[in-house]
C-alpha positions, 0 to 999 in steps of 0.5 A: 492548476490546483492539485492535492497531494495526499498521504495517510497513516493509520492514525493521521492523514495529510492533504497538501493543496497546491497551485502547480504549473501546467505539465507538473508530474506526480513526482514533481508535485510530491517533491513540492508538497514537502511530504518527503521531508515530513515523512522520511519513510516514504520511498518513491521507489517502493511506495506506489502512487495514484491519482484519484484512486488509480495507480499511475507512473511517477512521471504521470502528468497531472491535470487540474483538480487531480489528487496525487495519493502516496500509498503505503505498502500493505502488510502481508495478509495473515493466513486465514485462521480457519485454514491454518487450524484445518491444516493442523487437524489434517496433519494430526489425523494423518499422524494418528492414522499412520500410528494406528496402522503401525500398531495394528 
């Protein structure tokens, strides 16, 4: 059966199209693709794996035409800049309010 193994970095994408035997798992297909050697930062205990955009277990048995995708961990979401500024403004206002109570 024909499958594709995909891995994408911000600046490049690698697609390995391969013929594999029936019953091949996602993990076996990734090993056969040699992407683990090409990209040593891939760690299948950390990186999630999907088939055609849907998360699957590493031992998921593939079907003809499947595209196995190795996902990179996403960076943690930066805090919303407005929320941070609002919090600073609230803290500043609270300090000013307390200071005026002490002085008054």
